[in-house]
VOGU-547842 format. One record per residue (C-alpha): residue number from 0; x, y, z. Coordinates in nm, 3 decimals. Each point is the difference from the previous one (the first is absolute). Example, Ala and Ser with C-alpha at 12.3 -4.5 7.8 and 13.67 -1.06 7.14 Angstrom:
VOGU-547842
<r><num>0</num><c1>1.230</c1><c2>-0.450</c2><c3>0.780</c3></r>
<r><num>1</num><c1>0.137</c1><c2>0.344</c2><c3>-0.066</c3></r>
END
This chain:
VOGU-547842
<r><num>0</num><c1>-0.960</c1><c2>-1.220</c2><c3>-3.312</c3></r>
<r><num>1</num><c1>0.152</c1><c2>0.335</c2><c3>-0.102</c3></r>
<r><num>2</num><c1>-0.312</c1><c2>0.173</c2><c3>0.135</c3></r>
<r><num>3</num><c1>0.042</c1><c2>-0.178</c2><c3>0.336</c3></r>
<r><num>4</num><c1>0.369</c1><c2>0.104</c2><c3>0.018</c3></r>
<r><num>5</num><c1>-0.100</c1><c2>0.359</c2><c3>-0.081</c3></r>
<r><num>6</num><c1>-0.262</c1><c2>-0.010</c2><c3>0.275</c3></r>
<r><num>7</num><c1>0.257</c1><c2>-0.132</c2><c3>0.250</c3></r>
<r><num>8</num><c1>0.246</c1><c2>0.271</c2><c3>-0.106</c3></r>
<r><num>9</num><c1>-0.271</c1><c2>0.260</c2><c3>0.060</c3></r>
<r><num>10</num><c1>-0.076</c1><c2>-0.149</c2><c3>0.343</c3></r>
<r><num>11</num><c1>0.369</c1><c2>0.013</c2><c3>0.096</c3></r>
<r><num>12</num><c1>0.031</c1><c2>0.357</c2><c3>-0.126</c3></r>
<r><num>13</num><c1>-0.321</c1><c2>0.104</c2><c3>0.179</c3></r>
<r><num>14</num><c1>0.115</c1><c2>-0.161</c2><c3>0.328</c3></r>
<r><num>15</num><c1>0.332</c1><c2>0.183</c2><c3>-0.020</c3></r>
<r><num>16</num><c1>-0.174</c1><c2>0.329</c2><c3>-0.082</c3></r>
<r><num>17</num><c1>-0.243</c1><c2>-0.036</c2><c3>0.291</c3></r>
<r><num>18</num><c1>0.278</c1><c2>-0.080</c2><c3>0.249</c3></r>
<r><num>19</num><c1>0.209</c1><c2>0.292</c2><c3>-0.126</c3></r>
<r><num>20</num><c1>-0.299</c1><c2>0.232</c2><c3>0.027</c3></r>
<r><num>21</num><c1>-0.071</c1><c2>-0.110</c2><c3>0.357</c3></r>
<r><num>22</num><c1>0.365</c1><c2>0.048</c2><c3>0.090</c3></r>
<r><num>23</num><c1>0.006</c1><c2>0.347</c2><c3>-0.155</c3></r>
<r><num>24</num><c1>-0.313</c1><c2>0.106</c2><c3>0.190</c3></r>
<r><num>25</num><c1>0.155</c1><c2>-0.128</c2><c3>0.324</c3></r>
<r><num>26</num><c1>0.315</c1><c2>0.201</c2><c3>-0.063</c3></r>
<r><num>27</num><c1>-0.190</c1><c2>0.315</c2><c3>-0.093</c3></r>
<r><num>28</num><c1>-0.245</c1><c2>0.014</c2><c3>0.285</c3></r>
<r><num>29</num><c1>0.007</c1><c2>-0.301</c2><c3>0.225</c3></r>
<r><num>30</num><c1>-0.253</c1><c2>-0.275</c2><c3>0.043</c3></r>
<r><num>31</num><c1>-0.306</c1><c2>0.228</c2><c3>0.007</c3></r>
<r><num>32</num><c1>0.055</c1><c2>0.083</c2><c3>-0.369</c3></r>
<r><num>33</num><c1>-0.020</c1><c2>-0.363</c2><c3>-0.112</c3></r>
<r><num>34</num><c1>-0.353</c1><c2>-0.076</c2><c3>-0.113</c3></r>
<r><num>35</num><c1>-0.082</c1><c2>-0.255</c2><c3>-0.268</c3></r>
<r><num>36</num><c1>-0.152</c1><c2>0.278</c2><c3>-0.212</c3></r>
<r><num>37</num><c1>0.320</c1><c2>0.207</c2><c3>0.012</c3></r>
<r><num>38</num><c1>0.221</c1><c2>-0.301</c2><c3>-0.060</c3></r>
<r><num>39</num><c1>-0.205</c1><c2>-0.108</c2><c3>-0.303</c3></r>
<r><num>40</num><c1>0.002</c1><c2>0.352</c2><c3>-0.147</c3></r>
<r><num>41</num><c1>0.374</c1><c2>0.043</c2><c3>0.047</c3></r>
<r><num>42</num><c1>0.073</c1><c2>-0.348</c2><c3>-0.139</c3></r>
<r><num>43</num><c1>-0.221</c1><c2>0.064</c2><c3>-0.304</c3></r>
<r><num>44</num><c1>-0.224</c1><c2>-0.299</c2><c3>0.065</c3></r>
<r><num>45</num><c1>-0.362</c1><c2>-0.040</c2><c3>0.101</c3></r>
<r><num>46</num><c1>-0.095</c1><c2>-0.035</c2><c3>0.365</c3></r>
<r><num>47</num><c1>-0.138</c1><c2>-0.346</c2><c3>-0.085</c3></r>
<r><num>48</num><c1>0.348</c1><c2>-0.109</c2><c3>-0.110</c3></r>
<r><num>49</num><c1>0.138</c1><c2>0.094</c2><c3>0.342</c3></r>
<r><num>50</num><c1>-0.286</c1><c2>-0.181</c2><c3>0.176</c3></r>
<r><num>51</num><c1>0.040</c1><c2>-0.315</c2><c3>-0.212</c3></r>
<r><num>52</num><c1>0.374</c1><c2>-0.013</c2><c3>0.055</c3></r>
<r><num>53</num><c1>0.024</c1><c2>0.097</c2><c3>0.369</c3></r>
<r><num>54</num><c1>-0.353</c1><c2>-0.034</c2><c3>0.138</c3></r>
<r><num>55</num><c1>0.022</c1><c2>0.297</c2><c3>0.236</c3></r>
<r><num>56</num><c1>0.226</c1><c2>0.271</c2><c3>0.137</c3></r>
<r><num>57</num><c1>0.133</c1><c2>-0.258</c2><c3>0.249</c3></r>
<r><num>58</num><c1>0.084</c1><c2>-0.236</c2><c3>-0.286</c3></r>
<r><num>59</num><c1>0.182</c1><c2>0.280</c2><c3>-0.181</c3></r>
<r><num>60</num><c1>0.204</c1><c2>0.087</c2><c3>0.310</c3></r>
<r><num>61</num><c1>0.081</c1><c2>-0.368</c2><c3>0.057</c3></r>
<r><num>62</num><c1>0.124</c1><c2>-0.037</c2><c3>-0.357</c3></r>
<r><num>63</num><c1>0.214</c1><c2>0.312</c2><c3>0.023</c3></r>
<r><num>64</num><c1>0.157</c1><c2>-0.108</c2><c3>0.330</c3></r>
<r><num>65</num><c1>0.055</c1><c2>-0.350</c2><c3>-0.140</c3></r>
<r><num>66</num><c1>0.182</c1><c2>0.148</c2><c3>-0.298</c3></r>
<r><num>67</num><c1>0.219</c1><c2>0.217</c2><c3>0.226</c3></r>
<r><num>68</num><c1>0.096</c1><c2>-0.301</c2><c3>0.213</c3></r>
<r><num>69</num><c1>0.046</c1><c2>-0.259</c2><c3>-0.277</c3></r>
<r><num>70</num><c1>0.381</c1><c2>0.035</c2><c3>-0.015</c3></r>
<r><num>71</num><c1>0.023</c1><c2>-0.049</c2><c3>0.377</c3></r>
<r><num>72</num><c1>-0.220</c1><c2>-0.309</c2><c3>-0.017</c3></r>
<r><num>73</num><c1>0.214</c1><c2>-0.148</c2><c3>-0.279</c3></r>
<r><num>74</num><c1>0.322</c1><c2>0.074</c2><c3>0.193</c3></r>
<r><num>75</num><c1>-0.142</c1><c2>-0.174</c2><c3>0.308</c3></r>
<r><num>76</num><c1>-0.094</c1><c2>-0.308</c2><c3>-0.200</c3></r>
<r><num>77</num><c1>0.304</c1><c2>-0.040</c2><c3>-0.223</c3></r>
<r><num>78</num><c1>0.247</c1><c2>0.283</c2><c3>0.052</c3></r>
<r><num>79</num><c1>0.344</c1><c2>-0.019</c2><c3>0.158</c3></r>
<r><num>80</num><c1>0.047</c1><c2>0.004</c2><c3>0.378</c3></r>
<r><num>81</num><c1>-0.059</c1><c2>0.172</c2><c3>0.231</c3></r>
<r><num>82</num><c1>-0.338</c1><c2>0.092</c2><c3>-0.150</c3></r>
<r><num>83</num><c1>-0.038</c1><c2>-0.330</c2><c3>-0.183</c3></r>
<r><num>84</num><c1>0.044</c1><c2>-0.354</c2><c3>0.132</c3></r>
<r><num>85</num><c1>0.328</c1><c2>-0.109</c2><c3>0.157</c3></r>
<r><num>86</num><c1>0.056</c1><c2>0.258</c2><c3>0.273</c3></r>
<r><num>87</num><c1>-0.083</c1><c2>-0.043</c2><c3>0.370</c3></r>
<r><num>88</num><c1>-0.362</c1><c2>0.095</c2><c3>0.080</c3></r>
<r><num>89</num><c1>0.091</c1><c2>0.311</c2><c3>0.199</c3></r>
<r><num>90</num><c1>0.210</c1><c2>0.138</c2><c3>-0.287</c3></r>
<r><num>91</num><c1>-0.276</c1><c2>-0.077</c2><c3>-0.248</c3></r>
<r><num>92</num><c1>-0.258</c1><c2>0.174</c2><c3>0.221</c3></r>
<r><num>93</num><c1>0.212</c1><c2>0.317</c2><c3>0.026</c3></r>
<r><num>94</num><c1>0.066</c1><c2>0.000</c2><c3>-0.376</c3></r>
<r><num>95</num><c1>-0.373</c1><c2>-0.045</c2><c3>-0.069</c3></r>
<r><num>96</num><c1>-0.096</c1><c2>0.283</c2><c3>0.235</c3></r>
<r><num>97</num><c1>0.260</c1><c2>0.223</c2><c3>-0.170</c3></r>
<r><num>98</num><c1>-0.161</c1><c2>-0.077</c2><c3>-0.337</c3></r>
<r><num>99</num><c1>-0.352</c1><c2>0.048</c2><c3>0.128</c3></r>
<r><num>100</num><c1>0.105</c1><c2>0.324</c2><c3>0.170</c3></r>
<r><num>101</num><c1>0.136</c1><c2>0.129</c2><c3>-0.330</c3></r>
<r><num>102</num><c1>-0.331</c1><c2>-0.072</c2><c3>-0.168</c3></r>
<r><num>103</num><c1>-0.186</c1><c2>0.175</c2><c3>0.283</c3></r>
<r><num>104</num><c1>0.226</c1><c2>0.306</c2><c3>-0.004</c3></r>
<r><num>105</num><c1>-0.049</c1><c2>0.046</c2><c3>-0.375</c3></r>
<r><num>106</num><c1>-0.372</c1><c2>-0.083</c2><c3>-0.002</c3></r>
<r><num>107</num><c1>-0.147</c1><c2>0.152</c2><c3>0.318</c3></r>
<r><num>108</num><c1>-0.300</c1><c2>0.147</c2><c3>-0.185</c3></r>
<r><num>109</num><c1>-0.069</c1><c2>-0.340</c2><c3>-0.155</c3></r>
<r><num>110</num><c1>0.016</c1><c2>-0.167</c2><c3>0.343</c3></r>
<r><num>111</num><c1>-0.253</c1><c2>0.248</c2><c3>0.135</c3></r>
<r><num>112</num><c1>-0.233</c1><c2>-0.050</c2><c3>-0.298</c3></r>
<r><num>113</num><c1>0.039</c1><c2>-0.377</c2><c3>0.027</c3></r>
<r><num>114</num><c1>-0.077</c1><c2>0.006</c2><c3>0.373</c3></r>
<r><num>115</num><c1>-0.316</c1><c2>0.203</c2><c3>-0.056</c3></r>
<r><num>116</num><c1>-0.116</c1><c2>-0.204</c2><c3>-0.297</c3></r>
<r><num>117</num><c1>0.061</c1><c2>-0.331</c2><c3>0.178</c3></r>
<r><num>118</num><c1>-0.098</c1><c2>0.110</c2><c3>0.350</c3></r>
<r><num>119</num><c1>-0.266</c1><c2>-0.270</c2><c3>0.039</c3></r>
<r><num>120</num><c1>0.247</c1><c2>-0.288</c2><c3>-0.028</c3></r>
<r><num>121</num><c1>0.356</c1><c2>0.116</c2><c3>-0.047</c3></r>
<r><num>122</num><c1>0.137</c1><c2>-0.337</c2><c3>0.114</c3></r>
<r><num>123</num><c1>-0.168</c1><c2>-0.172</c2><c3>-0.297</c3></r>
<r><num>124</num><c1>0.195</c1><c2>0.210</c2><c3>-0.252</c3></r>
<r><num>125</num><c1>0.236</c1><c2>-0.224</c2><c3>-0.204</c3></r>
<r><num>126</num><c1>0.306</c1><c2>0.220</c2><c3>0.061</c3></r>
<r><num>127</num><c1>-0.071</c1><c2>0.017</c2><c3>0.373</c3></r>
<r><num>128</num><c1>-0.051</c1><c2>-0.376</c2><c3>0.018</c3></r>
<r><num>129</num><c1>0.333</c1><c2>-0.064</c2><c3>-0.174</c3></r>
<r><num>130</num><c1>0.186</c1><c2>0.247</c2><c3>0.221</c3></r>
<r><num>131</num><c1>-0.159</c1><c2>-0.137</c2><c3>0.316</c3></r>
<r><num>132</num><c1>0.073</c1><c2>-0.363</c2><c3>-0.087</c3></r>
<r><num>133</num><c1>0.364</c1><c2>0.081</c2><c3>-0.084</c3></r>
<r><num>134</num><c1>0.061</c1><c2>0.198</c2><c3>0.320</c3></r>
<r><num>135</num><c1>-0.181</c1><c2>-0.261</c2><c3>0.212</c3></r>
<r><num>136</num><c1>0.202</c1><c2>-0.286</c2><c3>-0.148</c3></r>
<r><num>137</num><c1>0.334</c1><c2>0.178</c2><c3>0.046</c3></r>
<r><num>138</num><c1>-0.085</c1><c2>0.097</c2><c3>0.357</c3></r>
<r><num>139</num><c1>-0.116</c1><c2>-0.355</c2><c3>0.075</c3></r>
<r><num>140</num><c1>0.330</c1><c2>-0.137</c2><c3>-0.122</c3></r>
<r><num>141</num><c1>0.209</c1><c2>0.257</c2><c3>0.188</c3></r>
<r><num>142</num><c1>-0.212</c1><c2>0.024</c2><c3>0.317</c3></r>
<r><num>143</num><c1>-0.240</c1><c2>-0.294</c2><c3>0.040</c3></r>
<r><num>144</num><c1>-0.064</c1><c2>0.108</c2><c3>0.361</c3></r>
<r><num>145</num><c1>-0.193</c1><c2>0.309</c2><c3>-0.114</c3></r>
<r><num>146</num><c1>-0.356</c1><c2>0.043</c2><c3>-0.128</c3></r>
<r><num>147</num><c1>0.114</c1><c2>0.050</c2><c3>-0.357</c3></r>
<r><num>148</num><c1>-0.352</c1><c2>0.021</c2><c3>-0.144</c3></r>
<r><num>149</num><c1>-0.070</c1><c2>0.306</c2><c3>0.213</c3></r>
<r><num>150</num><c1>0.345</c1><c2>0.155</c2><c3>-0.038</c3></r>
<r><num>151</num><c1>-0.016</c1><c2>-0.018</c2><c3>-0.379</c3></r>
<r><num>152</num><c1>-0.329</c1><c2>0.196</c2><c3>0.014</c3></r>
<r><num>153</num><c1>0.154</c1><c2>0.243</c2><c3>0.251</c3></r>
<r><num>154</num><c1>0.301</c1><c2>0.067</c2><c3>-0.224</c3></r>
<r><num>155</num><c1>-0.221</c1><c2>0.055</c2><c3>-0.303</c3></r>
<r><num>156</num><c1>-0.229</c1><c2>0.235</c2><c3>0.192</c3></r>
<r><num>157</num><c1>0.272</c1><c2>0.266</c2><c3>0.005</c3></r>
<r><num>158</num><c1>-0.002</c1><c2>0.012</c2><c3>-0.382</c3></r>
<r><num>159</num><c1>-0.268</c1><c2>0.267</c2><c3>0.017</c3></r>
<r><num>160</num><c1>0.011</c1><c2>0.270</c2><c3>-0.268</c3></r>
<r><num>161</num><c1>-0.046</c1><c2>0.287</c2><c3>0.243</c3></r>
<r><num>162</num><c1>0.268</c1><c2>-0.131</c2><c3>0.235</c3></r>
<r><num>163</num><c1>0.240</c1><c2>-0.054</c2><c3>-0.290</c3></r>
<r><num>164</num><c1>-0.051</c1><c2>0.362</c2><c3>-0.112</c3></r>
<r><num>165</num><c1>0.046</c1><c2>0.131</c2><c3>0.354</c3></r>
<r><num>166</num><c1>0.322</c1><c2>-0.198</c2><c3>0.054</c3></r>
<r><num>167</num><c1>0.153</c1><c2>0.070</c2><c3>-0.342</c3></r>
<r><num>168</num><c1>0.184</c1><c2>0.330</c2><c3>-0.022</c3></r>
<r><num>169</num><c1>0.225</c1><c2>0.146</c2><c3>-0.269</c3></r>
<r><num>170</num><c1>0.297</c1><c2>0.003</c2><c3>0.238</c3></r>
<r><num>171</num><c1>-0.062</c1><c2>-0.362</c2><c3>0.108</c3></r>
<r><num>172</num><c1>-0.187</c1><c2>-0.177</c2><c3>-0.283</c3></r>
<r><num>173</num><c1>0.053</c1><c2>-0.353</c2><c3>0.142</c3></r>
<r><num>174</num><c1>-0.099</c1><c2>0.080</c2><c3>0.360</c3></r>
<r><num>175</num><c1>-0.319</c1><c2>-0.203</c2><c3>-0.022</c3></r>
<r><num>176</num><c1>0.176</c1><c2>-0.310</c2><c3>-0.132</c3></r>
<r><num>177</num><c1>0.286</c1><c2>0.033</c2><c3>0.249</c3></r>
<r><num>178</num><c1>-0.252</c1><c2>0.018</c2><c3>0.285</c3></r>
<r><num>179</num><c1>-0.190</c1><c2>-0.307</c2><c3>-0.123</c3></r>
<r><num>180</num><c1>0.332</c1><c2>-0.183</c2><c3>-0.030</c3></r>
<r><num>181</num><c1>0.093</c1><c2>0.099</c2><c3>0.359</c3></r>
<r><num>182</num><c1>-0.334</c1><c2>-0.134</c2><c3>0.120</c3></r>
<r><num>183</num><c1>0.060</c1><c2>-0.331</c2><c3>-0.181</c3></r>
<r><num>184</num><c1>0.353</c1><c2>-0.030</c2><c3>0.143</c3></r>
<r><num>185</num><c1>-0.146</c1><c2>0.053</c2><c3>0.348</c3></r>
<r><num>186</num><c1>-0.248</c1><c2>-0.283</c2><c3>-0.064</c3></r>
<r><num>187</num><c1>0.267</c1><c2>-0.232</c2><c3>-0.133</c3></r>
<r><num>188</num><c1>0.244</c1><c2>0.063</c2><c3>0.286</c3></r>
<r><num>189</num><c1>-0.239</c1><c2>0.024</c2><c3>0.296</c3></r>
<r><num>190</num><c1>0.026</c1><c2>-0.254</c2><c3>0.278</c3></r>
<r><num>191</num><c1>-0.186</c1><c2>-0.323</c2><c3>-0.072</c3></r>
<r><num>192</num><c1>-0.348</c1><c2>-0.024</c2><c3>0.148</c3></r>
<r><num>193</num><c1>-0.032</c1><c2>-0.255</c2><c3>0.277</c3></r>
END
């Protein structure tokens, strides 16, 4: 039993080390620097450990993005309004987009790496699926006259790492998020479709 606990502790430590290594490589040189070989070497683990834990570069990027967005997901599920339950759907949507924008603005290199790693089926990514479902449901409640399935995808499509970098400047660090918020307000307040 003690051996099993030790093995689990090693697995937790190795996972943390691998994610930290991937994050450090992203910060140092962008997504092109993140290879499984480099991550394993920097984390002090074998390449096989990275493969067993994450399966691929895409799996590693998914896990890193999931970790970065975990607090937002928890706030949506059980946090106080307006992000959590209890606020009108339009307010919740704007609060969610503010939170997601903050993640994007602080993790643009990760978004780019994630997009490239998951290019074949980005919509099947667990984080994307959660975000899409949440936006779709809030839009459907606020504006049932709109094609909320499509609009949720359209809103998420602007969370592109290159666009986030282009729109985020030192003198206006929240420009990207403010623009996404303006777009959502326009959707919420547009004339009903007939």
